[in-house]
C-alpha positions in Angstrom: 9.8 8.7 -5.1 9.4 9.3 -1.6 10.4 5.7 -0.1 13.4 6.8 1.6 16.1 4.2 -0.1 19.3 4.6 -2.1 18.8 4.0 -5.5 19.8 0.3 -7.0 22.6 1.5 -9.6 22.6 -0.7 -13.0 25.7 -2.2 -12.0 24.2 -4.0 -8.9 21.8 -5.2 -11.4 24.5 -6.4 -13.7 26.2 -8.4 -10.8 22.9 -10.2 -10.0 22.2 -11.0 -13.7 25.5 -12.2 -13.9 24.8 -15.0 -11.1 26.0 -12.8 -8.0 23.7 -14.0 -5.0 24.6 -11.6 -2.5 24.1 -9.0 -5.2 20.7 -10.5 -6.1 19.5 -10.8 -2.4 20.4 -7.1 -1.9 18.5 -6.1 -4.9 15.3 -8.2 -4.0 15.4 -7.5 -0.1 16.1 -3.5 -0.9 12.9 -3.6 -2.7 10.6 -6.1 -0.7 9.1 -3.3 1.5 7.8 -0.6 -0.7 6.6 -3.7 -2.8 4.7 -4.9 -0.3 3.4 -1.1 0.6 2.0 -0.7 -2.6 0.5 -4.3 -2.7 -1.0 -3.9 0.9 -2.3 -0.5 0.1 -3.8 -1.9 -3.7 -5.0 -4.9 -2.5 -6.6 -4.1 1.0 -5.1 -7.1 2.9 -2.2 -8.5 4.5 -2.7 -11.9 3.1 -3.4 -10.7 -0.4 -0.3 -8.2 -0.1 2.1 -11.5 0.6 1.0 -13.3 -1.9 1.5 -10.4 -4.7 4.6 -9.4 -3.4 6.1 -12.9 -3.9 4.5 -12.9 -7.2 6.2 -9.4 -8.3 9.5 -10.5 -6.5 9.9 -13.3 -8.7 8.9 -11.5 -11.9 11.5 -8.8 -11.1 14.4 -11.9 -10.3 13.0 -13.5 -13.8 13.3 -10.7 -15.9 16.4 -8.9 -14.8 18.0 -9.4 -18.3 16.1 -7.4 -19.6 16.9 -4.0 -17.7 18.3 -1.4 -19.5 18.8 1.2 -17.2 17.1 3.2 -19.4 15.2 4.4 -16.2 15.3 4.0 -12.3 15.6 0.8 -11.6 12.5 1.2 -8.6 10.9 2.9 -11.9 10.8 -0.3 -13.6 10.5 -2.8 -10.4 7.5 -0.2 -9.9 6.1 -0.7 -13.2 6.3 -4.3 -12.8 4.5 -4.3 -10.1 1.4 -1.6 -10.9 1.1 -3.9 -14.0 0.7 -6.9 -11.9 -1.3 -5.2 -9.3 -4.1 -3.5 -11.6 -4.9 -6.9 -12.6 -4.6 -8.9 -9.9 -8.0 -11.0 -9.5 -7.0 -13.4 -6.3 -7.4 -10.3 -3.3 -10.8 -10.6 -1.7 -11.8 -7.3 -2.9 -11.9 -8.8 -6.5 -14.7 -10.4 -5.3 -16.2 -8.0 -3.2 -15.7 -4.5 -4.9 -16.8 -1.8 -2.4 -17.7 1.5 -3.3 -17.9 5.5 -1.6 -21.7 5.0 -1.4 -21.9 1.3 -0.1 -18.8 2.4 2.5 -20.7 5.3 3.7 -24.5 3.2 4.1 -22.3 1.1 6.4 -21.3 4.1 8.7 -24.6 5.6 8.3 -26.3 2.5 9.8 -25.7 3.1 12.9 -24.7 -0.7 13.5 -22.0 0.2 15.9 -25.0 1.0 18.4 -25.8 -2.7 18.8 -22.6 -4.0 19.7 -21.6 -4.0 23.5 -18.2 -2.7 24.4 -14.7 -4.1 24.6 -13.2 -5.0 27.9 -11.4 -1.8 29.2 -8.6 -3.9 29.9 -7.8 -4.0 25.8 -5.5 -1.2 24.9 -7.8 0.8 23.4 -5.2 3.5 22.0 -3.7 1.0 19.9 -6.9 -0.6 18.8 -7.9 3.3 17.5 -4.6 3.2 15.6 -5.4 -0.3 14.0 -9.0 0.3 12.7 -7.3 3.7 11.4 -4.9 1.8 9.0 -7.8 -1.0 8.3 -10.1 1.7 7.6 -7.9 3.4 5.1 -6.9 0.4 3.3 -10.2 -0.4 2.8 -11.4 3.2 1.7 -8.9 2.7 -1.0 -10.4 -0.1 -2.2 -13.5 2.1 -3.3 -11.4 3.6 -6.7 -11.0 1.3 -9.2 -7.8 0.4 -9.7 -5.9 2.5 -12.0 -7.7 5.7 -9.9 -6.5 3.7 -6.8 -3.2 3.2 -7.9 -2.2 6.8 -9.2 -4.0 8.0 -6.0 -1.3 5.9 -4.1 1.8 6.6 -6.2 0.9 10.7 -6.1 -0.4 10.8 -2.7 1.2 8.0 -0.6 4.7 7.3 -2.6 5.1 11.3 -3.3 5.6 10.2 -6.9 6.8 12.7 -9.3 4.4 13.2 -12.1 6.8 12.6 -14.8 7.6 8.9 -13.0 4.0 8.0 -12.3 3.3 8.6 -15.6 6.3 6.7 -16.9 5.6 3.7 -14.9 1.5 3.8 -15.9 2.6 4.7 -19.7 0.5 7.5 -20.2 2.0 11.7 -20.0 2.1 13.8 -16.8 -0.6 16.0 -17.9 -2.6 13.3 -18.0 -1.6 11.4 -14.9 -2.1 15.0 -13.1 -5.2 15.2 -14.3 -6.4 11.5 -13.0 -5.0 12.2 -9.9 -7.0 15.4 -9.3 -10.4 13.5 -10.2 -9.6 10.4 -7.5 -8.3 12.9 -4.4 -11.8 15.1 -5.2 -13.4 11.8 -4.8 -11.7 10.5 -1.6 -11.5 14.1 -0.6 -15.7 14.4 -0.8 -15.7 11.3 1.2 -13.6 12.1 4.1 -15.3 15.5 4.3 -18.5 13.8 5.4 -17.5 10.7 6.7 -13.8 10.7 8.4 -13.8 11.7 11.8 -9.8 12.5 11.2 -11.2 15.7 8.8 -14.2 16.6 10.4 -16.5 14.3 9.1 -19.7 12.0 11.0 -17.3 8.5 12.0 -15.3 8.1 14.7 -12.3 5.2 14.5 -12.6 5.5 18.5 -16.5 4.6 18.4 -16.2 1.7 15.6 -13.9 -0.2 17.5 -16.1 -2.6 18.5 -18.5 -3.2 15.8 -15.1 -3.2 13.4 -13.7 -6.0 16.1 -17.3 -8.0 15.9 -17.1 -7.7 11.7 -13.5 -8.9 11.6 -12.2 -6.0 11.0 -9.4 -5.9 13.4 -8.6 -8.5 15.8 -8.1 -7.3 18.7 -6.1 -10.4 20.4 -3.8 -10.3 17.3 -3.5 -6.6 15.8 -1.6 -6.8 12.0 -1.0 -3.7 10.9 0.2 -1.8 13.6 3.1 -4.1 14.4 4.3 -3.4 10.5 3.8 0.4 10.9 6.8 2.8 9.3 5.9 6.1 11.1 6.2 9.0 8.8 8.6 11.5 9.5 7.0 14.4 7.5 3.4 13.7 8.5 3.1 17.3 10.4 4.7 18.9 7.7 2.1 16.9 5.1 -1.1 17.7 7.3 0.0 21.3 7.4 0.1 21.0 3.7 -3.4 19.7 3.5 -5.0 22.2 5.9 -3.4 25.2 3.2 -4.8 23.9 0.1 -8.0 21.9 1.9 -7.0 18.7 -0.1 -8.4 16.5 2.7 -7.4 13.1 0.6 -3.9 14.5 1.8 -4.3 13.1 4.5 -3.4 9.8 3.1 0.3 11.3 3.4 0.4 11.1 6.9 -0.2 8.0 7.2 2.8 5.2 7.9 4.2 3.3 5.7 4.2 -0.8 5.9 7.3 -3.0 6.0 7.1 -6.6 5.1 5.3 -9.3 7.1 8.0 -11.9 9.2 6.1 -14.4 6.6 7.1 -12.6 3.7 10.5 -11.9 4.9 10.9 -15.5 5.9 9.6 -16.5 2.1 12.7 -14.5 0.5 15.4 -16.1 2.5 13.9 -19.6 1.9 13.8 -18.9 -1.8 16.9 -17.4 -2.0 18.9 -20.9 -0.2 16.6 -22.8 -2.6 17.4 -25.2 -5.7 14.7 -23.0 -7.5 16.5 -20.1 -6.8 19.7 -21.8 -8.3 18.1 -23.5 -10.9 16.3 -19.7 -12.0 20.0 -18.1 -12.0 21.5 -19.9 -13.8 18.9 -20.9 -16.7 
């Protein structure tokens, strides 16, 4: 998968399983960011992604001895993460599911016209970027969990169909068919509504409404500080234009590094008695 990370070797895993704390730390910190990025895209909010990432890292640690090296370590990790996230019931959107119809109706309502402008002293370019990142995360929630996972792996992680099929326990052909259907759904919505692809909505115009409905927080932006620019963004946009698949807009979006809170959890955990107990069990 296109995550710009060096693949972790079976030897490194074996050292971690045997009780090498430094190897374990390198293992877990090496996968923390991609697991957080996947969790955020799957669940749609930073607090939920933080909680899920902690749970996934603990699962990886407690199941390390079952890794046999039959696939790449990151493939094995993503299989654990995907199985955890597809059935995750504790996140905000599990209790308040979205649909493209609902999201479109919210845009069509024109409610943003009723909200006064924000202070001109605020960084409106930053807030526009923040809303773009927030909106794309929420937009993903309009897909059912399996389709969302397939779309994220195929469009944002650029996963090969064989690897993605291995992660999702389906044939590469089945994966490609489902990815195509998910992309068509997303493309149809983007074409009608997203201003980035010629649709009727515009992030800049929606900033006051997004702030009033707590979708963004002008005084304390959340997504932008975690965003890691995608060096292939221009190439992805060019590719999107060539094949007219508007859903590939998601390929140009940045990845997300784990939050400071998530990093602190892992650091504290690795130095805790609980970690020692698990390693020596």
